VOFI-130078 format. One record per atom (N, C-alpha, C, O): atom name; residue in one letter; residue number from 1; x, y, z. Coordinates in Angstrom, 2 decimals. Each point is the difference from the previous one (the first is absolute). Layout:
BEGIN
atom, rest, nr, c1, c2, c3
CA, A, NUM, X, Y, Z
...
***
This chain:
BEGIN
atom, rest, nr, c1, c2, c3
N, M, 1, -44.07, -32.55, -75.43
CA, M, 1, -0.48, 0.68, 1.28
C, M, 1, 0.66, -0.57, 1.38
O, M, 1, 0.31, 0.78, 0.90
N, D, 2, -0.12, -2.12, -0.78
CA, D, 2, 0.04, -0.96, 1.39
C, D, 2, 1.36, 0.67, 0.34
O, D, 2, 0.14, 0.49, 1.12
N, N, 3, 1.02, -0.43, -2.18
CA, N, 3, 1.24, 0.33, 0.40
C, N, 3, 0.10, 1.52, 0.56
O, N, 3, 0.79, 0.29, 0.89
N, Q, 4, -1.65, 0.66, -1.48
CA, Q, 4, -0.02, 1.45, 0.50
C, Q, 4, -0.56, -0.39, 1.63
O, Q, 4, 0.72, 0.36, 0.93
N, A, 5, -1.92, -1.03, -0.66
CA, A, 5, -0.43, -0.05, 1.33
C, A, 5, 0.79, -0.24, 0.96
O, A, 5, -0.01, 0.46, 1.15
N, I, 6, 1.05, -1.56, -1.85
CA, I, 6, 1.15, -0.47, 1.04
C, I, 6, 0.80, 0.97, 0.42
O, I, 6, 0.28, 0.19, 1.18
N, K, 7, 0.19, 0.61, -2.33
CA, K, 7, 1.04, 1.09, 0.40
C, K, 7, -0.34, 1.18, 1.06
O, K, 7, 0.80, 0.59, 0.71
N, Q, 8, -2.37, -0.39, -0.82
CA, Q, 8, -0.47, 0.88, 0.86
C, Q, 8, -0.09, -0.25, 1.13
O, Q, 8, 0.45, 0.79, 0.83
N, S, 9, -1.20, -2.24, -0.37
CA, S, 9, 0.12, -0.60, 1.09
C, S, 9, 1.41, 0.06, 0.70
O, S, 9, 0.09, 0.46, 1.14
N, T, 10, 1.02, -0.95, -1.82
CA, T, 10, 1.34, -0.21, 0.41
C, T, 10, 0.55, 1.23, 0.58
O, T, 10, 0.62, 0.00, 1.07
N, A, 11, -0.94, 1.41, -2.01
CA, A, 11, 0.26, 1.36, 0.51
C, A, 11, -0.57, 0.41, 1.02
O, A, 11, 0.57, 0.73, 0.81
N, S, 12, -1.87, -1.17, -0.66
CA, S, 12, -0.80, 0.33, 1.20
C, S, 12, 0.50, -0.54, 1.25
O, S, 12, 0.07, 0.63, 1.05
N, N, 13, 0.26, -1.77, -1.22
CA, N, 13, 0.40, -0.76, 1.40
C, N, 13, 1.46, 0.66, 0.29
O, N, 13, 0.39, 0.25, 1.14
N, G, 14, 0.30, -0.04, -2.22
CA, G, 14, 1.39, 0.70, 0.20
C, G, 14, -0.06, 1.16, 0.94
O, G, 14, 0.64, 0.17, 1.03
N, L, 15, -1.61, 0.65, -1.62
CA, L, 15, -0.19, 1.18, 0.87
C, L, 15, -0.61, 0.05, 1.18
O, L, 15, 0.31, 0.84, 0.85
N, V, 16, -1.44, -1.95, -0.63
CA, V, 16, -0.27, -0.32, 1.46
C, V, 16, 1.01, -0.28, 0.88
O, V, 16, 0.07, 0.47, 1.13
N, D, 17, 0.92, -1.41, -1.74
CA, D, 17, 1.17, -0.59, 0.93
C, D, 17, 0.83, 1.45, 0.26
O, D, 17, 0.28, 0.24, 1.17
N, I, 18, 0.05, 0.54, -1.98
CA, I, 18, 0.67, 1.28, 0.32
C, I, 18, -0.69, 0.71, 1.16
O, I, 18, 0.49, 0.44, 1.04
N, L, 19, -1.78, -0.43, -1.47
CA, L, 19, -0.83, 1.29, 0.86
C, L, 19, 0.21, -0.69, 1.53
O, L, 19, 0.23, 0.74, 0.96
N, E, 20, -0.32, -2.20, -0.80
CA, E, 20, -0.17, -0.63, 1.48
C, E, 20, 1.31, 0.05, 0.38
O, E, 20, 0.19, 0.04, 1.22
N, T, 21, 0.87, -0.04, -2.03
CA, T, 21, 1.48, -0.05, 0.85
C, T, 21, 0.10, 1.53, 0.34
O, T, 21, 0.37, 0.36, 1.11
N, V, 22, -0.68, 0.48, -2.02
CA, V, 22, 0.02, 1.67, 0.38
C, V, 22, -0.42, 0.41, 1.39
O, V, 22, 0.64, 0.62, 0.84
N, L, 23, -2.08, -1.18, -0.77
CA, L, 23, -0.81, 0.37, 1.21
C, L, 23, 0.70, -0.81, 0.98
O, L, 23, 0.22, 0.57, 1.07
N, D, 24, 0.23, -1.88, -1.20
CA, D, 24, 0.68, -1.31, 1.26
C, D, 24, 1.26, 1.19, 0.51
O, D, 24, -0.11, 0.50, 1.12
N, K, 25, 1.11, -0.18, -1.90
CA, K, 25, 1.26, 0.25, -0.04
C, K, 25, -0.16, 1.74, 0.48
O, K, 25, 0.41, 0.41, 1.08
N, G, 26, -0.90, 0.22, -1.85
CA, G, 26, 0.00, 1.28, 0.12
C, G, 26, 0.75, 0.59, -1.41
O, G, 26, 0.63, -0.89, -0.57
N, V, 27, -0.58, 2.16, -0.09
CA, V, 27, 0.83, 0.60, -0.85
C, V, 27, -0.05, 1.49, 0.65
O, V, 27, -1.03, 0.44, 0.50
N, V, 28, 2.25, 0.28, -0.58
CA, V, 28, 0.13, 1.32, 0.33
C, V, 28, 0.43, 0.63, -1.14
O, V, 28, 0.67, -0.69, -0.77
N, I, 29, -0.93, 1.94, 0.44
CA, I, 29, 0.59, 0.62, -1.24
C, I, 29, 0.14, 1.59, 0.70
O, I, 29, -0.91, 0.67, 0.49
N, A, 30, 2.19, -0.35, -0.62
CA, A, 30, 0.47, 1.14, 0.54
C, A, 30, 0.61, 0.97, -1.11
O, A, 30, 0.67, -0.40, -0.95
N, G, 31, -0.98, 1.69, 1.18
CA, G, 31, 0.46, 0.86, -1.09
C, G, 31, 0.33, 1.56, 0.48
O, G, 31, -0.55, 0.37, 1.03
N, D, 32, 1.24, 0.36, -1.59
CA, D, 32, -0.19, 1.45, 0.62
C, D, 32, 0.14, 0.84, -1.16
O, D, 32, 0.71, -0.33, -0.95
N, I, 33, -1.43, 1.51, 0.99
CA, I, 33, -0.04, 0.52, -1.10
C, I, 33, 0.48, 1.66, 0.35
O, I, 33, -0.65, 0.69, 0.78
N, Q, 34, 1.72, -0.24, -1.40
CA, Q, 34, 0.75, 1.30, 0.47
C, Q, 34, -0.05, 1.28, -1.04
O, Q, 34, 0.52, -0.12, -1.10
N, V, 35, -1.08, 1.17, 1.44
CA, V, 35, -0.17, 0.96, -0.63
C, V, 35, 1.21, 1.19, -0.08
O, V, 35, -0.05, 0.87, 0.86
N, N, 36, 1.00, -0.83, -1.73
CA, N, 36, 0.86, 1.11, 0.65
C, N, 36, 0.12, 1.22, -1.20
O, N, 36, -0.78, -0.19, -0.93
N, I, 37, 1.39, 1.07, 0.84
CA, I, 37, 0.28, 0.99, -0.59
C, I, 37, 1.15, 0.87, 0.14
O, I, 37, 0.00, 0.69, 1.02
N, A, 38, 0.97, -0.56, -1.80
CA, A, 38, 1.40, 0.41, 0.30
C, A, 38, 0.64, -0.55, 1.19
O, A, 38, 0.59, 0.82, 0.70
N, D, 39, -0.59, -1.91, -0.38
CA, D, 39, 0.34, -0.96, 1.41
C, D, 39, -0.57, 0.51, 1.15
O, D, 39, 0.62, -0.03, 1.06
N, V, 40, -1.80, 0.52, -1.15
CA, V, 40, -0.70, 0.24, 1.08
C, V, 40, -1.42, -0.60, 0.32
O, V, 40, -1.04, 0.46, -0.45
N, E, 41, 1.13, -1.56, 1.26
CA, E, 41, -1.18, -0.64, 0.37
C, E, 41, -1.24, 0.54, 0.20
O, E, 41, -0.11, 0.73, 0.98
N, L, 42, -1.12, -0.95, -1.85
CA, L, 42, -1.16, 0.54, 0.12
C, L, 42, -0.72, -0.94, 0.78
O, L, 42, -0.31, 0.30, 1.15
N, L, 43, -0.03, -1.47, -1.65
CA, L, 43, -1.01, -0.77, 0.31
C, L, 43, 0.73, -1.77, 0.14
O, L, 43, 0.84, -0.49, -0.76
N, T, 44, -1.34, -0.02, 1.67
CA, T, 44, 0.45, -1.32, 0.19
C, T, 44, -1.09, -0.97, 0.36
O, T, 44, -0.67, 0.31, 0.99
N, I, 45, 0.40, -1.28, -1.52
CA, I, 45, -1.43, -0.55, 0.11
C, I, 45, 0.62, -1.52, 0.19
O, I, 45, 0.77, -0.46, -0.85
N, K, 46, -1.16, -0.30, 2.01
CA, K, 46, 0.56, -1.30, 0.40
C, K, 46, -1.27, -0.96, -0.22
O, K, 46, -0.98, -0.01, 0.75
N, I, 47, 1.10, -0.72, -1.76
CA, I, 47, -1.03, -1.03, -0.28
C, I, 47, 0.39, -1.40, 0.47
O, I, 47, 1.08, -0.49, -0.32
N, R, 48, -2.02, -0.15, 1.12
CA, R, 48, 0.13, -1.27, 0.76
C, R, 48, -1.17, -0.63, -0.38
O, R, 48, -0.99, 0.63, 0.37
N, L, 49, 0.71, -1.81, -1.08
CA, L, 49, -1.12, -0.67, -0.35
C, L, 49, 0.14, -1.64, 0.93
O, L, 49, 1.18, -0.33, 0.13
N, M, 50, -2.04, -0.50, 0.39
CA, M, 50, 0.19, -1.32, 0.25
C, M, 50, -1.22, -0.67, -0.44
O, M, 50, -1.10, 0.40, 0.39
N, V, 51, 1.21, -1.32, -1.12
CA, V, 51, -1.05, -0.83, -0.19
C, V, 51, 0.20, -1.40, 0.79
O, V, 51, 1.00, -0.71, -0.04
N, A, 52, -2.13, 0.47, 0.73
CA, A, 52, -0.09, -1.12, 0.91
C, A, 52, -1.17, -0.49, 0.29
O, A, 52, -0.94, 0.74, -0.29
N, S, 53, 0.62, -1.93, 0.85
CA, S, 53, -1.31, -0.29, 0.96
C, S, 53, -0.17, 0.54, 1.18
O, S, 53, 0.95, 0.41, 0.67
N, V, 54, -2.24, -0.34, -0.29
CA, V, 54, -0.01, 0.73, 1.34
C, V, 54, 0.70, -0.70, 0.91
O, V, 54, 0.61, 0.56, 0.91
N, D, 55, -0.65, -1.89, -1.06
CA, D, 55, 0.55, -0.84, 1.03
C, D, 55, 1.72, -0.08, 0.12
O, D, 55, 0.65, -0.38, 0.97
N, K, 56, -0.23, 0.79, -2.10
CA, K, 56, 1.46, 0.25, -0.17
C, K, 56, 0.46, 1.51, 0.64
O, K, 56, 0.93, 0.27, 0.75
N, A, 57, -1.85, 0.51, -1.29
CA, A, 57, 0.03, 1.44, 0.62
C, A, 57, 0.18, 0.01, 1.59
O, A, 57, 0.97, 0.48, 0.59
N, K, 58, -2.18, -1.14, 0.04
CA, K, 58, 0.12, -0.17, 1.26
C, K, 58, 1.05, -0.61, 0.65
O, K, 58, 0.46, 0.50, 1.03
N, E, 59, 0.07, -1.79, -1.64
CA, E, 59, 1.29, -0.60, 0.63
C, E, 59, 1.33, 0.84, -0.13
O, E, 59, 0.95, -0.31, 0.71
N, I, 60, -0.85, 1.22, -1.49
CA, I, 60, 0.99, 0.72, 0.15
C, I, 60, -0.04, 1.42, 0.65
O, I, 60, 0.87, 0.86, -0.15
N, G, 61, -2.07, -0.73, 0.92
CA, G, 61, -0.25, 1.35, 0.76
C, G, 61, -0.59, 1.17, -0.90
O, G, 61, 0.02, 1.20, 0.30
N, M, 62, -0.43, -1.63, -1.17
CA, M, 62, -1.09, 1.42, -0.77
C, M, 62, -1.49, -0.26, 0.25
O, M, 62, -0.40, -0.95, -0.66
N, D, 63, -0.34, 1.41, 1.28
CA, D, 63, -1.28, 0.22, 0.49
C, D, 63, -0.36, 1.23, 0.04
O, D, 63, -0.89, 0.22, 0.83
N, W, 64, 1.26, 0.68, -1.43
CA, W, 64, -0.34, 1.32, 0.26
C, W, 64, -1.62, 0.29, -0.28
O, W, 64, -0.55, 0.81, 0.73
N, W, 65, -0.17, -1.42, -1.71
CA, W, 65, -1.46, -0.26, -0.44
C, W, 65, -0.82, -0.09, 1.18
O, W, 65, -1.07, 0.60, 0.08
N, E, 66, 1.64, -1.49, 1.06
CA, E, 66, -0.84, -0.23, 1.32
C, E, 66, -0.09, 0.92, 0.88
O, E, 66, -0.84, -0.08, 0.89
N, T, 67, 1.85, 1.33, -1.02
CA, T, 67, 0.13, 1.17, 0.80
C, T, 67, -0.09, 1.31, -0.53
O, T, 67, 0.14, 1.03, 0.65
N, D, 68, -0.43, -1.12, -2.05
CA, D, 68, -0.22, 1.23, -0.58
C, D, 68, -1.45, 0.38, 0.12
O, D, 68, -0.85, -0.77, -0.44
N, P, 69, 0.55, 1.87, 1.00
CA, P, 69, -1.45, 0.40, -0.03
C, P, 69, -0.82, 0.17, -1.26
O, P, 69, -1.22, -0.16, -0.07
N, H, 70, 1.90, 0.44, -0.76
CA, H, 70, -0.81, 0.02, -1.62
C, H, 70, -0.33, -1.34, -0.21
O, H, 70, -0.95, -0.12, -0.77
N, Y, 71, 1.48, -1.12, 1.27
CA, Y, 71, -0.29, -1.00, -0.53
C, Y, 71, -0.59, -1.16, 0.97
O, Y, 71, -0.44, -1.09, -0.38
N, S, 72, 0.52, 1.55, 1.61
CA, S, 72, -0.25, -0.98, 1.07
C, S, 72, -0.82, 0.71, 1.09
O, S, 72, 0.49, 1.05, 0.42
N, S, 73, -1.80, -1.49, 0.16
CA, S, 73, -0.51, 0.60, 1.14
C, S, 73, 1.09, -0.41, 1.12
O, S, 73, -0.07, 0.72, 0.99
N, K, 74, 0.83, -1.50, -0.94
CA, K, 74, 0.91, -0.32, 1.21
C, K, 74, 0.84, 1.06, -0.16
O, K, 74, 0.34, 0.70, 0.96
N, G, 75, 0.18, -0.43, -2.53
CA, G, 75, 0.89, 1.14, 0.21
C, G, 75, -0.40, 1.34, 0.60
O, G, 75, 0.72, 0.68, 0.72
N, L, 76, -2.18, -0.32, -1.18
CA, L, 76, -0.85, 1.42, 0.66
C, L, 76, 0.19, -0.21, 1.60
O, L, 76, 0.45, 0.94, 0.65
N, R, 77, -0.74, -2.02, -0.07
CA, R, 77, 0.10, -0.17, 1.41
C, R, 77, 0.96, 0.10, 0.45
O, R, 77, -0.09, 0.60, 1.06
N, I, 78, 1.56, -1.01, -1.41
CA, I, 78, 1.14, 0.31, 0.16
C, I, 78, 0.47, 1.28, 0.14
O, I, 78, 0.81, 0.37, 0.85
N, Q, 79, -1.33, 0.28, -1.68
CA, Q, 79, 0.21, 1.85, -0.26
C, Q, 79, -0.73, 0.56, 1.08
O, Q, 79, 0.47, 0.86, 0.74
N, E, 80, -1.74, -1.37, -0.63
CA, E, 80, -0.64, 0.53, 1.17
C, E, 80, 0.60, -0.22, 1.56
O, E, 80, -0.13, 0.76, 0.97
N, I, 81, 0.77, -1.95, -1.05
CA, I, 81, 0.87, -0.34, 1.53
C, I, 81, 1.00, 1.10, -0.02
O, I, 81, 0.18, 0.69, 1.00
N, Q, 82, 0.39, -0.52, -1.97
CA, Q, 82, 1.63, 0.77, 0.12
C, Q, 82, -0.71, 1.05, 0.29
O, Q, 82, 0.32, 0.33, 1.14
N, E, 83, -1.32, 0.55, -1.68
CA, E, 83, -0.25, 1.26, 0.16
C, E, 83, -0.37, -0.01, 1.49
O, E, 83, 0.59, 0.83, 0.69
N, E, 84, -1.46, -1.62, -0.08
CA, E, 84, -0.29, -0.01, 1.43
C, E, 84, 1.14, -0.30, 0.48
O, E, 84, 0.13, 0.61, 1.06
N, N, 85, 0.79, -1.25, -1.29
CA, N, 85, 1.21, -0.18, 1.01
C, N, 85, 0.88, 1.34, -0.01
O, N, 85, 0.71, 0.27, 0.97
N, E, 86, -0.77, 0.47, -1.98
CA, E, 86, 0.80, 1.20, -0.24
C, E, 86, -0.66, 0.96, 0.88
O, E, 86, 0.71, 0.71, 0.71
N, E, 87, -2.25, -0.58, -0.66
CA, E, 87, -0.59, 0.78, 0.71
C, E, 87, 0.10, -0.39, 1.73
O, E, 87, -0.19, 0.93, 0.78
N, L, 88, 0.41, -1.95, -0.37
CA, L, 88, 0.32, -0.42, 1.33
C, L, 88, 1.12, 0.18, 0.41
O, L, 88, 0.13, 0.14, 1.21
N, H, 89, 1.28, -0.04, -2.24
CA, H, 89, 1.07, 0.25, 0.39
C, H, 89, -0.01, 1.21, 0.54
O, H, 89, 0.49, 0.24, 1.11
N, N, 90, -1.18, 0.81, -2.04
CA, N, 90, -0.09, 1.33, 0.29
C, N, 90, -0.74, 0.60, 1.13
O, N, 90, 0.24, 1.11, 0.48
N, R, 91, -1.14, -1.93, -0.10
CA, R, 91, -0.70, 0.26, 1.39
C, R, 91, 0.81, -0.27, 1.18
O, R, 91, 0.12, 0.84, 0.89
N, I, 92, 0.55, -2.17, -0.83
CA, I, 92, 0.99, -0.41, 0.92
C, I, 92, 1.03, 1.31, 0.27
O, I, 92, 0.11, 0.65, 1.04
N, K, 93, 0.65, -0.43, -2.42
CA, K, 93, 0.67, 1.12, 0.35
C, K, 93, -0.08, 1.22, 0.52
O, K, 93, 0.89, 0.67, 0.52
N, Q, 94, -2.40, -0.32, -0.74
CA, Q, 94, -0.31, 1.31, 0.48
C, Q, 94, -0.26, -0.17, 1.36
O, Q, 94, 0.23, 0.92, 0.78
N, L, 95, -0.75, -2.16, -0.35
CA, L, 95, -0.41, -0.41, 1.36
C, L, 95, 1.24, 0.07, 0.87
O, L, 95, -0.09, 0.50, 1.12
N, E, 96, 1.19, -0.95, -1.56
CA, E, 96, 1.34, -0.30, 0.70
C, E, 96, 0.67, 1.57, 0.08
O, E, 96, 0.64, 0.32, 1.00
N, E, 97, -0.81, 0.58, -2.07
CA, E, 97, 0.35, 1.29, 0.08
C, E, 97, -0.61, 0.74, 1.14
O, E, 97, 0.67, 0.76, 0.70
N, N, 98, -1.99, -1.00, -0.52
CA, N, 98, -0.89, 0.68, 1.01
C, N, 98, 0.39, -0.60, 1.36
O, N, 98, 0.05, 0.78, 0.96
N, S, 99, 0.20, -1.91, -0.80
CA, S, 99, 0.22, -0.48, 1.32
C, S, 99, 1.47, 0.12, 0.25
O, S, 99, 0.38, -0.46, 1.08
N, A, 100, 0.37, 0.89, -1.72
CA, A, 100, 1.59, 0.30, 0.16
C, A, 100, 0.03, 1.47, 0.39
O, A, 100, 0.91, 0.38, 0.72
N, N, 101, -2.05, 0.68, -1.23
CA, N, 101, -0.08, 1.34, 0.39
C, N, 101, -1.46, 0.21, 0.83
O, N, 101, -0.92, 0.65, -0.50
N, P, 102, 0.85, -1.13, 1.46
CA, P, 102, -1.41, 0.18, 0.71
C, P, 102, -0.75, 1.60, 0.07
O, P, 102, -1.19, 0.32, -0.05
N, N, 103, 2.36, 0.45, 0.19
CA, N, 103, -0.17, 1.58, 0.23
C, N, 103, -0.62, 0.36, -1.24
O, N, 103, -0.95, 0.76, 0.19
N, N, 104, 1.16, -1.04, -1.42
CA, N, 104, -0.76, 0.24, -1.12
C, N, 104, -1.39, -0.05, 0.01
O, N, 104, -0.64, 0.85, -0.63
N, N, 105, 0.12, -1.67, 1.21
CA, N, 105, -1.23, -0.24, 0.11
C, N, 105, -0.92, 0.64, 1.08
O, N, 105, -1.23, 0.02, 0.00
N, E, 106, 2.10, 0.50, 0.93
CA, E, 106, -0.84, 0.38, 1.34
C, E, 106, 0.10, 1.86, -0.30
O, E, 106, 0.96, 0.67, -0.38
N, S, 107, -2.19, -0.33, 0.69
CA, S, 107, 0.17, 1.71, 0.02
C, S, 107, 0.63, 0.46, 1.31
O, S, 107, 0.14, -0.51, 1.11
N, S, 108, 0.16, 1.54, -1.59
CA, S, 108, 0.80, 0.76, 1.18
C, S, 108, -0.93, 0.80, 0.90
O, S, 108, -0.82, 0.83, -0.39
N, T, 109, 1.13, -1.28, 1.96
CA, T, 109, -0.68, 0.54, 1.13
C, T, 109, 0.44, 0.75, 0.64
O, T, 109, -0.62, 0.43, 0.97
***
């Protein structure tokens, strides 16, 4: 029984080491699935999977979860700011058009 416990412990430590390496370095798995009938492409699915620690992901510039409104209140605020920014741009454009054509706003006398 002691021999079996040692084997399980060694296997467990090996798995922990592998997981630690994967999270530290990161692993990318990529593949494409294509459905064709009579040489006509009907569907293409591109699959990209990355497994890494949060720190490693941030280090390589992947931090989408921080700005996605579905995952972060910060992301929701960014979305609100973008909508407000778009609304302000539209108002400025309208004001510029009105100031370029001042006769459009005046009534004929």
